[in-house]
C-alpha positions in Angstrom: 233.5 122.3 90.1 231.5 119.2 89.9 233.4 117.5 92.8 233.0 120.5 95.1 229.2 120.5 94.7 228.9 116.7 95.5 231.3 117.1 98.3 228.9 119.6 99.9 225.9 117.3 99.6 227.7 114.1 100.6 227.6 114.6 104.3 223.8 115.5 104.5 222.9 112.6 102.3 224.9 110.2 104.4 223.3 111.5 107.7 219.8 111.3 106.1 220.4 107.8 104.9 221.8 106.7 108.2 218.8 108.1 110.1 216.4 106.5 107.7 218.0 103.2 108.0 218.1 103.5 111.8 214.4 104.5 112.0 213.5 101.7 109.6 215.5 99.2 111.7 213.8 100.4 114.9 210.3 100.1 113.3 211.1 96.7 112.0 212.3 95.5 115.4 209.2 97.0 117.0 206.9 95.3 114.5 208.7 92.0 115.0 208.3 92.4 118.7 204.7 93.4 118.4 203.9 90.5 116.1 205.6 88.0 118.3 203.3 85.0 118.8 205.2 82.8 121.2 203.0 82.0 124.1 205.9 81.4 126.5 207.1 85.0 126.3 203.7 86.6 125.9 203.9 88.2 129.3 207.4 89.5 128.8 206.5 91.4 125.7 202.8 92.1 126.4 203.2 95.8 127.2 205.6 96.4 124.3 203.2 94.7 122.0 200.3 96.9 123.0 202.4 100.1 122.6 203.6 99.0 119.2 200.0 98.2 118.1 198.7 101.5 119.3 201.4 103.3 117.4 201.4 101.2 114.3 197.7 101.4 113.7 197.5 105.1 112.9 200.9 105.0 111.2 199.7 102.1 109.0 196.5 104.0 108.2 198.5 107.1 107.2 200.9 105.1 105.1 198.2 103.0 103.4 196.0 106.1 102.7 197.9 107.1 99.6 197.7 103.6 98.3 193.9 103.6 98.8 193.6 107.0 97.2 195.7 105.9 94.3 193.6 102.7 93.8 190.4 104.7 94.0 191.6 107.2 91.5 192.7 104.5 89.1 189.3 102.8 89.4 187.5 106.2 88.9 189.6 106.8 85.8 188.9 103.3 84.5 185.2 103.7 85.1 185.2 107.1 83.4 187.0 105.9 80.3 185.1 102.5 80.1 181.7 103.8 81.1 180.4 104.1 77.5 181.5 100.5 76.6 180.0 99.1 79.8 176.8 101.0 79.2 176.4 99.6 75.7 177.1 96.1 76.9 174.6 96.4 79.7 171.9 97.7 77.3 172.4 94.8 75.0 172.2 92.4 77.9 169.1 94.2 79.1 167.5 93.8 75.7 168.3 90.1 75.6 166.9 89.6 79.1 163.7 91.4 78.2 163.3 89.1 75.2 163.8 86.1 77.5 161.3 87.5 79.9 158.7 88.1 77.3 159.2 84.6 75.9 158.9 83.1 79.3 155.7 85.0 80.0 154.2 84.0 76.6 155.2 80.3 77.2 153.7 80.4 80.6 150.4 81.8 79.3 150.4 79.2 76.5 151.2 76.5 79.0 148.3 77.5 81.2 145.8 77.6 78.3 146.9 74.3 76.9 146.7 72.7 80.4 143.2 74.2 80.7 142.3 72.7 77.3 143.7 69.3 78.4 141.6 69.4 81.5 138.5 69.9 79.3 136.4 66.7 79.6 133.0 65.7 78.3 130.6 62.9 79.4 130.7 60.7 77.5 134.3 61.3 76.3 134.5 62.9 72.8 137.6 62.9 70.6 139.1 66.4 70.3 141.7 68.2 68.2 143.6 71.2 69.4 144.1 74.2 67.0 145.2 77.8 67.0 143.2 80.7 65.8 145.1 82.4 63.0 142.6 84.9 61.6 139.9 87.1 63.0 137.1 88.2 60.8 134.8 90.8 62.4 132.0 92.9 61.0 129.0 94.8 62.3 127.0 91.5 62.5 129.4 88.7 61.5 131.9 87.1 63.9 134.0 84.2 62.6 137.4 82.8 63.2 139.8 80.8 61.1 141.6 77.9 62.8 144.7 76.0 61.5 143.1 72.5 61.7 141.0 71.1 58.9 139.7 67.9 57.3 143.0 66.0 57.6 142.6 66.1 61.4 139.0 64.8 61.1 137.2 68.1 61.6 133.7 68.2 60.1 131.0 70.9 59.6 128.9 71.3 62.7 131.6 70.3 65.2 131.5 72.3 68.5 134.5 74.6 69.2 135.6 75.4 72.8 138.2 77.5 74.4 139.8 76.8 77.8 136.8 78.6 79.5 133.7 77.6 77.5 131.9 77.2 74.2 133.0 79.4 71.4 130.9 78.4 68.4 130.7 75.7 65.8 132.5 74.8 62.5 130.7 76.1 59.4 133.4 75.4 56.8 136.3 72.9 56.5 139.2 72.8 54.1 142.6 71.2 54.0 144.5 72.6 56.9 141.9 75.2 57.9 138.4 75.5 59.3 136.0 78.4 59.8 134.4 78.8 63.1 131.0 80.7 63.5 131.0 82.4 66.9 128.0 82.4 69.3 127.7 86.1 68.8 127.2 86.0 65.1 123.9 87.1 63.8 123.4 83.7 62.0 124.2 81.7 65.2 121.4 79.7 66.8 122.3 77.4 69.7 119.9 75.3 71.8 120.7 75.9 75.5 119.1 75.3 78.9 119.2 76.8 82.3 121.1 74.6 84.7 119.0 75.4 87.7 115.5 74.9 86.2 116.3 72.9 83.1 114.3 75.4 81.0 115.0 75.4 77.3 115.9 78.4 75.2 117.6 79.3 71.9 120.8 81.4 72.2 120.4 83.9 69.4 123.4 85.9 68.2 122.9 89.6 67.4 126.4 90.7 66.6 127.0 92.1 70.1 129.0 90.6 72.9 126.0 89.2 74.8 123.6 87.0 72.7 119.9 86.8 73.6 117.9 84.0 75.2 114.9 83.6 73.0 111.8 81.3 73.0 111.8 80.8 76.7 108.8 79.3 78.4 107.5 79.0 81.9 107.1 81.3 84.9 110.4 82.8 86.0 112.5 80.2 84.2 115.8 82.1 84.7 117.4 84.4 87.2 120.4 86.6 87.1 123.5 84.5 87.6 122.1 81.2 86.4 124.5 79.0 84.6 123.6 78.4 80.9 124.6 75.1 79.3 124.0 73.4 76.0 120.9 71.3 76.0 121.9 68.9 73.3 118.5 69.4 71.5 118.8 68.9 67.8 122.0 66.9 68.0 124.3 69.8 67.0 126.0 70.2 70.4 126.5 67.6 73.2 124.6 68.2 76.4 126.2 70.1 79.3 128.9 72.3 77.6 129.4 75.5 79.6 128.2 78.6 77.7 128.0 81.5 80.2 125.9 83.3 82.9 122.4 84.8 82.5 122.2 88.6 82.8 119.4 91.1 82.3 120.0 93.3 79.3 119.3 97.0 79.1 116.5 96.3 76.7 114.7 94.0 79.2 115.7 90.8 77.5 117.6 88.0 79.1 121.1 87.7 77.7 124.2 85.6 78.3 127.6 86.8 79.4 129.8 84.3 77.6 132.5 82.5 79.4 134.7 82.6 76.3 134.7 86.5 76.4 136.8 86.6 79.5 140.0 85.9 77.6 141.2 86.2 74.0 140.3 83.3 71.8 143.7 82.0 70.9 143.9 78.2 71.4 140.7 76.2 70.8 139.6 72.6 70.9 137.3 71.2 68.2 135.1 68.4 69.4 134.7 65.7 66.8 131.1 65.2 67.9 128.7 62.9 65.9 125.1 62.8 67.0 122.6 60.2 65.7 120.9 62.9 63.6 124.2 63.8 61.9 124.8 60.6 60.0 126.2 61.5 56.6 124.6 58.5 54.9 120.9 59.0 55.5 120.1 55.8 53.5 121.5 53.8 56.3 118.3 54.6 58.2 116.0 53.6 55.3 114.2 50.3 54.6 117.0 49.0 52.4 119.2 48.6 55.4 116.8 46.1 57.0 117.6 42.4 56.7 115.5 40.3 54.3 112.5 38.5 55.7 112.5 34.7 56.1 110.0 32.8 53.8 107.8 31.9 56.7 107.7 35.6 57.8 106.8 36.6 54.2 104.0 34.1 54.0 102.7 35.3 57.4 102.7 38.8 56.2 100.8 37.8 53.0 98.2 36.0 55.1 97.8 39.1 57.2 97.4 41.3 54.2 94.8 39.0 52.5 91.9 39.9 54.8 92.4 43.5 54.2 91.0 43.5 50.6 88.2 41.2 51.9 87.3 43.8 54.5 86.5 46.3 51.9 83.7 44.2 50.2 82.5 43.3 53.7 82.0 47.0 54.3 79.8 47.1 51.2 77.7 44.0 52.2 74.5 45.5 50.8 75.0 43.3 47.7 74.6 40.0 49.5 71.9 41.3 51.8 70.0 42.7 48.8 68.9 39.4 47.3 67.8 38.0 50.7 65.2 40.8 51.2 64.1 40.4 47.6 63.2 36.7 48.2 61.2 37.6 51.3 60.0 40.9 50.0 56.3 39.9 50.4 56.2 39.7 54.1 58.3 42.8 54.4 56.0 44.9 52.2 52.8 44.2 54.1 54.5 45.1 57.3 55.6 48.4 55.8 52.2 49.0 54.2 50.0 49.1 57.3 52.5 51.4 58.9 52.6 53.8 56.0 48.9 53.4 54.7 47.4 56.0 57.0 49.9 58.5 55.9 50.1 57.4 52.3 46.3 57.1 51.9 45.5 60.8 52.0 48.5 61.5 49.8 47.3 59.1 47.0 43.8 60.6 46.6 45.4 64.0 46.4 47.4 62.8 43.5 44.5 60.8 41.8 42.1 63.7 41.6 44.8 65.9 40.3 45.4 63.4 37.5 41.7 63.0 36.9 41.1 66.7 37.0 43.6 67.2 34.2 41.7 65.0 31.7 38.5 66.5 32.9 39.7 69.9 32.2 40.8 69.1 28.8 37.3 68.2 27.4 
């Protein structure tokens, strides 16, 4: 039974295989002829090559289509099954890239501010120390900051504090590793300033608001809107010429200053280790004890100069020596005085004499 069934299929299978082999052989020969590259026989097989190329192109496209479709399907299946894992990996990578981006932006901003602080120069040069503001203390009237530099860096009370844009305030307290900065806007802040255009003096008075007031200004039109305001250096607290801000007219009619330091957050600051002549800690150094001792000749000269001073006082009261001289020559002086005073004194004397005589006459 089994042999009869295979015997019936044997002939068709042989014919099919033979035809397939024949077709494959023809196609292979055609491809070989079409792909022939010998230049000497290019003209002999030029037409055949063109025909084979025109036939092989669509056939190759049809034959390769299932392969392309299969590859695309496999890729789609892979993408479908692995989409969740790839999505999670991409999210993690995106988070890391965002962190790097934020860090790069922060470092760029810090670099720009530090460069601006490094470009800060004073005339004459003043030693400075760079610090970072770590604490912000604000109130309705008080505005202070806490910087992370202190006495070990040479910071002292009264030192000016500047940002990369302009003056911020001054140091009012120093400790080990920290210093407190009083801002220009604090109600207790008083800063001597001047108008750059007219050199007019004023006192920058903090009122707790963002724009301190220009007080105690003198002169006719000493300031105009837009004038640059600088430190005047009066009083020795601040050096002369530090940028403060721009003059503006307030809503209350008073001249105020739009501070340069308000254009950016106060983050990094530079503390100027400024020492003026009036800020010497040892005031005794300016006393007489600091003067060198006098030479003996100089001391004697000073004594000689001081001797006539007590003599000048009796000379002022010379009536004592002049008194005896007129007493010796009092006789000629008196007659000279008598004829001048006799006509006036004569009537006065008889008026006194009868009054005295009338008194004894009245008694009897």
